[in-house]
C-alpha positions as CSV (number, residue, x, y, z in Angstrom):
1,M,128.6,35.0,96.1
2,R,126.2,38.1,96.8
3,D,127.4,40.0,100.3
4,R,125.0,39.8,103.0
5,R,126.8,42.3,104.5
6,P,124.8,45.5,106.1
7,F,125.6,48.6,105.2
8,L,127.6,50.6,107.5
9,I,124.6,53.7,106.9
10,A,121.4,53.0,107.1
11,S,118.4,54.8,106.8
12,P,114.9,54.2,108.1
13,P,112.3,53.1,105.7
14,E,110.1,56.2,104.3
15,R,106.4,54.7,106.2
16,L,109.0,55.1,109.9
17,K,110.1,57.7,109.2
18,A,106.3,59.6,108.6
19,L,106.1,58.4,112.4
20,R,108.3,61.1,113.6
21,Q,105.1,63.7,112.5
22,E,102.7,61.8,114.8
23,T,104.9,60.9,117.7
24,E,108.0,62.6,120.0
25,A,109.0,59.1,121.2
26,R,112.7,57.9,120.1
27,V,111.1,56.5,116.2
28,A,113.0,55.4,112.9
29,L,116.2,57.2,114.6
30,G,118.4,54.9,111.1
31,R,122.0,53.3,112.2
32,T,125.4,53.5,111.4
33,G,127.2,50.2,112.0
34,A,125.2,48.4,114.9
35,S,125.3,51.9,116.7
36,P,122.6,54.8,116.5
37,P,123.2,58.1,114.8
38,T,125.4,60.5,116.1
39,R,122.9,63.0,116.4
40,A,120.7,59.9,117.6
41,V,122.9,59.8,120.7
42,Q,124.3,63.5,121.4
43,T,120.0,64.1,121.4
44,F,119.3,61.3,123.8
45,L,121.9,62.8,126.2
46,L,120.8,66.6,126.0
47,D,117.0,65.4,127.0
48,H,118.7,63.6,129.4
49,A,120.5,66.3,131.3
50,Q,117.6,68.1,131.0
51,A,115.4,65.5,132.9
52,R,118.0,65.8,135.3
53,Q,118.0,69.8,135.8
54,A,114.4,69.9,135.7
55,V,113.8,67.2,138.9
56,W,116.8,69.2,141.2
57,R,116.6,72.1,140.4
58,S,114.3,74.9,142.7
59,L,111.8,76.5,141.6
60,D,112.2,80.3,141.3
61,I,109.7,81.6,143.9
62,D,110.2,85.4,143.9
63,E,108.8,85.1,139.7
64,M,106.0,83.0,140.3
65,E,104.8,85.2,143.1
66,R,105.4,87.9,140.5
67,Q,103.2,86.6,138.1
68,L,100.6,85.5,139.9
69,H,100.0,88.8,141.9
70,A,100.2,90.0,137.8
71,V,97.7,87.6,137.2
72,G,95.5,89.8,140.0
73,A,96.0,85.9,142.6
74,D,97.4,86.6,146.1
75,V,100.1,83.7,146.9
76,V,100.3,81.5,150.5
77,H,103.5,79.6,150.8
78,V,103.8,75.9,152.0
79,A,106.4,73.5,152.1
80,S,106.2,69.7,153.1
81,R,107.9,67.3,155.9
82,A,110.4,67.0,152.6
83,K,113.4,69.3,154.4
84,D,115.2,69.6,151.3
85,R,115.3,68.1,148.0
86,R,117.3,64.8,148.3
87,E,114.9,64.5,151.0
88,Y,111.9,65.0,149.5
89,L,113.3,62.0,146.3
90,R,114.0,59.5,149.2
91,R,110.9,60.1,151.0
92,P,108.0,60.9,149.0
93,D,105.7,59.7,151.8
94,L,106.8,63.4,153.8
95,G,106.4,65.1,150.2
96,R,102.7,64.5,151.3
97,A,102.4,65.8,153.9
98,L,101.9,69.7,155.6
99,A,105.1,70.7,157.6
100,D,103.9,72.2,160.7
101,E,104.7,75.6,159.3
102,G,102.8,75.4,156.6
103,R,99.8,74.5,159.2
104,V,100.1,77.2,160.7
105,T,99.7,79.5,158.1
106,L,96.5,77.9,156.6
107,E,94.5,78.4,160.1
108,R,95.0,81.9,159.7
109,Q,92.7,82.0,155.9
110,A,89.6,82.7,156.0
111,K,87.8,79.3,155.7
112,G,84.8,77.8,153.5
113,A,86.4,78.2,149.9
114,D,84.8,76.4,146.9
115,V,88.4,75.7,145.3
116,A,91.3,75.3,146.6
117,L,94.1,75.9,144.2
118,V,97.6,74.6,145.0
119,I,100.9,74.9,142.1
120,A,103.1,72.5,143.6
121,D,106.7,72.3,142.2
122,G,106.7,68.4,142.1
123,L,109.1,66.3,140.1
124,S,110.2,68.9,137.6
125,A,110.6,72.6,138.2
126,T,110.4,73.2,134.7
127,A,106.7,72.1,134.1
128,V,105.5,74.6,137.1
129,E,107.3,77.7,135.4
130,M,106.7,77.5,131.8
131,N,102.7,76.4,132.6
132,A,100.8,76.5,135.6
133,V,100.5,80.4,135.7
134,P,98.8,80.1,132.0
135,V,96.8,77.5,134.1
136,A,95.5,78.8,136.9
137,S,95.1,82.6,135.1
138,A,92.2,80.4,132.7
139,L,91.2,78.4,135.6
140,L,91.0,82.2,138.6
141,N,88.7,83.2,135.6
142,L,86.5,80.0,134.6
143,L,85.3,79.9,138.3
144,T,85.3,83.4,139.9
145,S,83.7,84.1,136.3
146,N,80.7,81.6,137.7
147,G,80.7,82.9,140.9
148,L,83.0,80.5,142.8
149,T,85.3,81.2,145.7
150,V,89.0,80.3,145.5
151,T,91.6,80.6,148.3
152,P,94.6,82.0,147.4
153,V,96.8,80.1,145.7
154,I,99.1,77.5,147.8
155,V,102.3,77.4,146.5
156,A,104.0,74.4,147.8
157,M,107.6,73.7,148.2
158,Q,109.0,69.8,148.2
159,A,105.2,68.8,146.9
160,R,103.7,65.7,146.1
161,V,100.1,65.4,145.0
162,A,99.0,64.7,148.4
163,L,99.8,67.5,150.0
164,A,96.9,69.3,147.6
165,D,94.2,67.3,150.8
166,D,96.2,68.3,153.2
167,V,96.0,72.0,151.7
168,G,92.3,72.2,151.3
169,A,91.2,69.7,154.3
170,A,92.7,72.7,156.5
171,L,91.1,75.2,154.3
172,G,88.0,73.5,154.2
173,A,87.5,73.6,150.6
174,K,84.8,70.9,148.7
175,I,87.6,70.4,146.0
176,A,91.0,70.4,145.6
177,V,93.2,71.3,143.0
178,I,96.6,71.2,142.2
179,L,99.0,72.1,138.8
180,I,102.3,70.1,139.9
181,G,105.4,69.1,137.9
182,E,105.3,65.0,136.3
183,R,108.1,63.2,136.4
184,P,110.4,64.3,133.4
185,G,110.6,61.9,130.4
186,L,113.4,61.5,127.7
187,S,111.2,62.9,124.9
188,A,109.6,66.2,127.9
189,A,110.7,67.0,131.0
190,D,108.0,70.5,130.9
191,S,105.2,68.2,131.7
192,L,102.7,69.3,134.0
193,G,99.9,68.2,135.9
194,A,96.4,68.9,137.5
195,Y,94.9,66.6,140.2
196,I,91.4,67.3,141.2
197,T,89.5,66.0,144.2
198,F,86.3,66.6,145.7
199,A,86.2,66.6,149.8
200,P,89.4,66.2,149.9
201,E,91.2,65.4,153.4
202,T,94.3,63.6,154.6
203,G,95.3,60.4,153.4
204,L,92.7,59.6,150.8
205,P,94.1,57.2,147.8
206,D,94.9,57.8,144.5
207,S,91.3,56.4,143.0
208,R,89.7,60.0,144.6
209,R,91.4,61.7,142.2
210,N,90.9,62.5,138.7
211,C,94.2,63.8,136.7
212,I,95.0,66.0,133.9
213,S,98.6,65.2,132.6
214,N,101.0,66.3,130.2
215,I,99.6,69.9,130.2
216,R,102.2,71.8,127.9
217,D,103.0,72.5,124.4
218,G,102.8,70.1,122.6
219,G,100.4,68.0,124.6
220,T,97.4,69.4,126.3
221,P,97.1,73.4,125.5
222,P,96.4,75.5,129.5
223,L,93.5,76.2,128.1
224,Q,91.8,73.5,127.4
225,A,92.9,72.2,130.6
226,A,91.5,74.9,133.1
227,D,88.2,73.6,130.9
228,K,88.4,70.3,131.7
229,I,89.3,70.8,135.1
230,V,86.4,73.1,135.2
231,T,84.4,69.9,134.1
232,L,84.9,67.8,135.9
233,M,84.7,70.2,138.9
234,N,81.3,70.3,137.8
235,A,80.9,66.5,137.4
236,M,82.4,66.2,141.0
237,C,79.7,68.9,142.3
238,Q,76.9,66.3,140.5
239,Q,78.0,63.0,141.8
240,E,79.8,64.3,144.9
241,T,82.5,62.2,144.7
242,S,85.9,61.8,142.5
243,G,88.3,59.3,140.8
244,V,87.3,56.3,139.8
245,T,83.9,56.3,141.1
246,L,83.2,59.7,138.9
247,V,80.9,59.3,136.1
248,E,82.4,62.2,133.4
249,F,80.1,64.3,131.5
250,E,80.3,67.3,129.5
251,K,78.1,70.0,130.9
252,P,79.2,73.8,132.0
253,V,80.5,74.5,135.7
254,T,76.9,76.8,137.0
255,T,77.3,76.4,140.9
256,L,79.6,73.9,143.4
257,S,76.4,73.8,145.8
258,D,75.6,71.1,148.6
């Protein structure tokens, strides 16, 4: 009688191995008996640890400020109403609102710039430290070369996406942009997101924002992300809207006039 027992060690078919070149997802791992190979298990545990570290680790504010000063940006610091990381993770609503001290700080700034630019820790300090300054630097160059005014870079701690609307409204900006660490996955803990809102005001729904996701090495390159942000800004100003009602088109930005 033919032995139908499976091999203890099995490699994936060649056609599945080719998928590894196209994705960072866990495909074609093979098996050892009924379990994944030891290397696959160890890689999973490492990625899980890196994802947890990205969420819980604090953003290195001093280094972030040094890098922003190096590219010629002024920096203003604010924080959300979440008092610490634990409260931030348990109370997303507090991360969406400026703390009173931050609101007072913004009141001292000049009002009416074309763009309010925010960098926030979000759910991955790792993503912000690796990708935020390259995107911000490219974006500032693109905007200023077109004669557009930009606020100082607002570095926000314990922040959620909607905090940018609070900041933009407080500064009277036409458009708010936030570069924020995205929730880490098991294939990427360094993914940065960019969210753009036209006519920001407190309490806007998510449907009023446009998003560029997965900004990182292996995803959307920082320079490409900056170009896309500016393209979206141009469309927003042409149509005076953002979010799900925006019709995207490719055209260089020239002005953010009313």
